[in-house]
MOPAC internal coordinates of N, CA, C and O (Angstrom, degrees):
PM7 1SCF
backbone

  N    0.0000 0     0.00 0     0.00 0    0    0    0
  C    1.4490 1     0.00 0     0.00 0    1    0    0
  C    1.5333 1   111.06 1     0.00 0    2    1    0
  O    1.2310 1   120.68 1   142.66 1    3    2    1
  N    1.3242 1   116.30 1   -37.34 1    3    2    1
  C    1.4605 1   119.82 1  -178.83 1    5    3    2
  C    1.5218 1   111.34 1   -66.01 1    6    5    3
  O    1.2310 1   120.45 1   143.93 1    7    6    5
  N    1.3298 1   116.75 1   -36.07 1    7    6    5
  C    1.4601 1   120.19 1   178.04 1    9    7    6
  C    1.5125 1   111.72 1   -65.29 1   10    9    7
  O    1.2310 1   120.53 1   140.74 1   11   10    9
  N    1.3258 1   116.60 1   -39.26 1   11   10    9
  C    1.4641 1   119.79 1   179.15 1   13   11   10
  C    1.5261 1   111.06 1   -66.18 1   14   13   11
  O    1.2310 1   120.23 1   141.46 1   15   14   13
  N    1.3156 1   117.16 1   -38.54 1   15   14   13
  C    1.4689 1   121.15 1   177.72 1   17   15   14
  C    1.5209 1   110.09 1   -65.89 1   18   17   15
  O    1.2310 1   120.42 1   138.32 1   19   18   17
  N    1.3165 1   116.80 1   -41.68 1   19   18   17
  C    1.4617 1   120.86 1   179.12 1   21   19   18
  C    1.5214 1   111.09 1   -64.26 1   22   21   19
  O    1.2310 1   120.76 1   134.75 1   23   22   21
  N    1.3233 1   116.15 1   -45.25 1   23   22   21
  C    1.4660 1   119.86 1   179.55 1   25   23   22
  C    1.5265 1   110.34 1   -62.74 1   26   25   23
  O    1.2310 1   119.85 1   136.78 1   27   26   25
  N    1.3213 1   117.89 1   -43.22 1   27   26   25
  C    1.4646 1   119.68 1  -179.28 1   29   27   26
  C    1.5285 1   111.07 1   -67.53 1   30   29   27
  O    1.2310 1   119.95 1   146.00 1   31   30   29
  N    1.3294 1   117.70 1   -34.00 1   31   30   29
  C    1.4622 1   120.31 1   177.04 1   33   31   30
  C    1.5228 1   110.96 1   -67.26 1   34   33   31
  O    1.2310 1   120.26 1   137.82 1   35   34   33
  N    1.3190 1   117.12 1   -42.18 1   35   34   33
  C    1.4663 1   120.92 1   178.92 1   37   35   34
  C    1.5244 1   110.48 1   -65.73 1   38   37   35
  O    1.2310 1   120.19 1   135.96 1   39   38   37
  N    1.3251 1   117.25 1   -44.04 1   39   38   37
  C    1.4665 1   120.42 1   178.66 1   41   39   38
  C    1.5238 1   110.35 1   -63.45 1   42   41   39
  O    1.2310 1   120.33 1   139.94 1   43   42   41
  N    1.3237 1   116.97 1   -40.06 1   43   42   41
  C    1.4600 1   120.49 1   178.02 1   45   43   42
  C    1.5171 1   112.32 1   -62.83 1   46   45   43
  O    1.2310 1   120.42 1   136.46 1   47   46   45
  N    1.3337 1   116.81 1   -43.54 1   47   46   45
  C    1.4671 1   120.07 1   178.19 1   49   47   46
  C    1.5229 1   111.68 1   -66.26 1   50   49   47
  O    1.2310 1   120.49 1   139.65 1   51   50   49
  N    1.3354 1   116.68 1   -40.35 1   51   50   49
  C    1.4712 1   119.14 1   177.79 1   53   51   50
  C    1.5232 1   111.64 1   -62.67 1   54   53   51
  O    1.2310 1   120.24 1   138.70 1   55   54   53
  N    1.3285 1   117.14 1   -41.30 1   55   54   53
  C    1.4571 1   119.10 1   179.63 1   57   55   54
  C    1.5288 1   111.22 1   -69.67 1   58   57   55
  O    1.2310 1   120.22 1   146.40 1   59   58   57
  N    1.3266 1   117.19 1   -33.60 1   59   58   57
  C    1.4591 1   120.34 1   175.47 1   61   59   58
  C    1.5214 1   110.64 1   -63.35 1   62   61   59
  O    1.2310 1   120.63 1   130.92 1   63   62   61
  N    1.3309 1   116.40 1   -49.08 1   63   62   61
  C    1.4622 1   120.08 1   179.17 1   65   63   62
  C    1.5209 1   111.78 1   -63.71 1   66   65   63
  O    1.2310 1   120.06 1   142.74 1   67   66   65
  N    1.3276 1   117.50 1   -37.26 1   67   66   65
  C    1.4650 1   120.43 1   178.08 1   69   67   66
  C    1.5281 1   110.30 1   -65.58 1   70   69   67
  O    1.2310 1   120.12 1   140.22 1   71   70   69
  N    1.3230 1   117.38 1   -39.78 1   71   70   69
  C    1.4617 1   120.34 1   178.04 1   73   71   70
  C    1.5131 1   112.54 1   -65.99 1   74   73   71
  O    1.2310 1   120.51 1   139.31 1   75   74   73
  N    1.3260 1   116.62 1   -40.69 1   75   74   73
  C    1.4667 1   120.18 1   177.61 1   77   75   74
  C    1.5241 1   110.35 1   -65.45 1   78   77   75
  O    1.2310 1   120.41 1   137.07 1   79   78   77
  N    1.3205 1   116.82 1   -42.93 1   79   78   77
  C    1.4626 1   120.17 1   179.57 1   81   79   78
  C    1.5227 1   111.01 1   -64.36 1   82   81   79
  O    1.2310 1   120.32 1   138.44 1   83   82   81
  N    1.3258 1   117.00 1   -41.56 1   83   82   81
  C    1.4616 1   119.90 1   178.65 1   85   83   82
  C    1.5210 1   110.80 1   -64.76 1   86   85   83
  O    1.2310 1   120.10 1   136.93 1   87   86   85
  N    1.3155 1   117.41 1   -43.07 1   87   86   85
  C    1.4614 1   120.54 1   177.78 1   89   87   86
  C    1.5120 1   112.22 1   -62.96 1   90   89   87
  O    1.2310 1   120.26 1   139.06 1   91   90   89
  N    1.3252 1   117.10 1   -40.94 1   91   90   89
  C    1.4615 1   120.99 1   178.09 1   93   91   90
  C    1.5274 1   110.60 1   -64.10 1   94   93   91
  O    1.2310 1   120.78 1   137.82 1   95   94   93
  N    1.3296 1   116.11 1   -42.18 1   95   94   93
  C    1.4665 1   119.67 1   179.14 1   97   95   94
  C    1.5185 1   111.19 1   -64.62 1   98   97   95
  O    1.2310 1   120.43 1   134.23 1   99   98   97
  N    1.3317 1   116.78 1   -45.77 1   99   98   97
  C    1.4583 1   119.65 1  -179.19 1  101   99   98
  C    1.5198 1   111.38 1   -65.84 1  102  101   99
  O    1.2310 1   120.30 1   144.84 1  103  102  101
  N    1.3261 1   117.03 1   -35.16 1  103  102  101
  C    1.4628 1   120.05 1   178.27 1  105  103  102
  C    1.5213 1   110.61 1   -66.78 1  106  105  103
  O    1.2310 1   120.11 1   138.66 1  107  106  105
  N    1.3213 1   117.40 1   -41.34 1  107  106  105
  C    1.4621 1   120.56 1  -177.68 1  109  107  106
  C    1.5232 1   111.93 1   -75.05 1  110  109  107
  O    1.2310 1   119.93 1   154.54 1  111  110  109
  N    1.3293 1   117.74 1   -25.46 1  111  110  109
  C    1.4586 1   119.83 1  -178.46 1  113  111  110
  C    1.5187 1   112.35 1   -97.50 1  114  113  111
  O    1.2310 1   120.15 1  -173.13 1  115  114  113
  N    1.3253 1   117.32 1     6.87 1  115  114  113
  C    1.4559 1   121.99 1  -176.98 1  117  115  114
  C    1.5222 1   109.50 1   -79.62 1  118  117  115
  O    1.2310 1   119.84 1   -79.67 1  119  118  117
  N    1.3328 1   117.92 1   100.33 1  119  118  117
  C    1.4587 1   120.46 1  -179.25 1  121  119  118
  C    1.5237 1   113.12 1  -107.41 1  122  121  119
  O    1.2310 1   119.84 1  -175.70 1  123  122  121
  N    1.3263 1   117.91 1     4.30 1  123  122  121
  C    1.4629 1   119.42 1  -179.71 1  125  123  122
  C    1.5197 1   112.13 1   -99.44 1  126  125  123
  O    1.2310 1   119.80 1   170.23 1  127  126  125
  N    1.3064 1   117.99 1    -9.77 1  127  126  125
  C    1.4695 1   121.47 1  -175.75 1  129  127  126
  C    1.5153 1   109.68 1   -93.27 1  130  129  127
  O    1.2310 1   119.71 1   -72.85 1  131  130  129
  N    1.3241 1   118.15 1   107.15 1  131  130  129
  C    1.4550 1   121.69 1  -178.80 1  133  131  130
  C    1.5248 1   111.47 1   -67.88 1  134  133  131
  O    1.2310 1   119.86 1   149.83 1  135  134  133
  N    1.3212 1   117.88 1   -30.17 1  135  134  133
  C    1.4595 1   120.81 1   179.64 1  137  135  134
  C    1.5318 1   110.96 1   -72.14 1  138  137  135
  O    1.2310 1   120.31 1   153.56 1  139  138  137
  N    1.3417 1   117.01 1   -26.44 1  139  138  137
  C    1.4616 1   120.42 1  -175.97 1  141  139  138
  C    1.5218 1   112.07 1   -89.05 1  142  141  139
  O    1.2310 1   119.97 1   156.54 1  143  142  141
  N    1.3210 1   117.65 1   -23.46 1  143  142  141
  C    1.4618 1   121.40 1  -173.86 1  145  143  142
  C    1.5226 1   110.73 1   -76.45 1  146  145  143
  O    1.2310 1   121.12 1   -26.02 1  147  146  145
  N    1.3107 1   115.46 1   153.98 1  147  146  145
  C    1.4550 1   120.83 1   175.01 1  149  147  146
  C    1.5297 1   108.59 1   -73.15 1  150  149  147
  O    1.2310 1   119.38 1   -32.36 1  151  150  149
  N    1.3247 1   118.78 1   147.64 1  151  150  149
  C    1.4742 1   120.87 1  -176.25 1  153  151  150
  C    1.5217 1   113.56 1   -57.27 1  154  153  151
  O    1.2310 1   119.74 1   143.96 1  155  154  153
  N    1.3345 1   118.10 1   -36.04 1  155  154  153
  C    1.4610 1   119.00 1  -179.00 1  157  155  154
  C    1.5249 1   112.70 1   -72.03 1  158  157  155
  O    1.2310 1   119.92 1   166.68 1  159  158  157
  N    1.3506 1   117.75 1   -13.32 1  159  158  157
  C    1.4467 1   121.37 1   178.62 1  161  159  158
  C    1.5284 1   111.87 1   -89.88 1  162  161  159
  O    1.2310 1   120.17 1   168.98 1  163  162  161
  N    1.3315 1   117.28 1   -11.02 1  163  162  161
  C    1.4563 1   120.67 1  -175.94 1  165  163  162
  C    1.5204 1   110.76 1   -89.14 1  166  165  163
  O    1.2310 1   120.30 1   -28.55 1  167  166  165
  N    1.3291 1   117.04 1   151.45 1  167  166  165
  C    1.4608 1   119.15 1   171.11 1  169  167  166
  C    1.5325 1   109.35 1   -65.22 1  170  169  167
  O    1.2310 1   120.49 1   -22.91 1  171  170  169
  N    1.3180 1   116.67 1   157.09 1  171  170  169
  C    1.4656 1   120.64 1  -177.05 1  173  171  170
  C    1.5197 1   112.39 1   -58.20 1  174  173  171
  O    1.2310 1   119.74 1   148.51 1  175  174  173
  N    1.3211 1   118.10 1   -31.49 1  175  174  173
  C    1.4592 1   120.64 1  -177.90 1  177  175  174
  C    1.5206 1   112.29 1   -69.33 1  178  177  175
  O    1.2310 1   119.67 1   158.79 1  179  178  177
  N    1.3402 1   118.23 1   -21.21 1  179  178  177
  C    1.4494 1   121.34 1  -178.68 1  181  179  178
  C    1.5280 1   113.51 1  -101.06 1  182  181  179
  O    1.2310 1   120.21 1   171.36 1  183  182  181
  N    1.3084 1   117.20 1    -8.64 1  183  182  181
  C    1.4572 1   119.14 1  -177.99 1  185  183  182
  C    1.5176 1   110.14 1   -74.11 1  186  185  183
  O    1.2310 1   121.40 1   -41.78 1  187  186  185
  N    1.3276 1   114.93 1   138.22 1  187  186  185
  C    1.4562 1   120.34 1   179.04 1  189  187  186
  C    1.5231 1   109.26 1   -83.26 1  190  189  187
  O    1.2310 1   119.86 1   -43.24 1  191  190  189
  N    1.3230 1   117.88 1   136.76 1  191  190  189
  C    1.4587 1   119.33 1   179.11 1  193  191  190
  C    1.5371 1   110.66 1   -65.30 1  194  193  191
  O    1.2310 1   120.63 1   -38.01 1  195  194  193
  N    1.2965 1   116.39 1   141.99 1  195  194  193
  C    1.4422 1   121.66 1   177.53 1  197  195  194
  C    1.5072 1   115.19 1    82.22 1  198  197  195
  O    1.2310 1   120.22 1  -172.13 1  199  198  197
  N    1.3173 1   117.19 1     7.87 1  199  198  197
  C    1.4722 1   119.72 1  -179.60 1  201  199  198
  C    1.5053 1   108.45 1  -100.33 1  202  201  199
  O    1.2310 1   120.10 1   180.00 1  203  202  201

C-alpha cells in the first residue's frame, strides 16, 4: 500500500510540474493577446494612450 501511495504522489507532483511548465510556456509564447503583451511589443494602433 505504501508503494502505491508513493507512486501516486510522484505522478501527482510530476503532472503538477508539467502543468505549470506548460502554462508558463503558453503564457510566454502568447503573441495574440493584446492585453497580455507589453506596451512596447504592441503596434502603435493597439497601444493605449498614457501607458
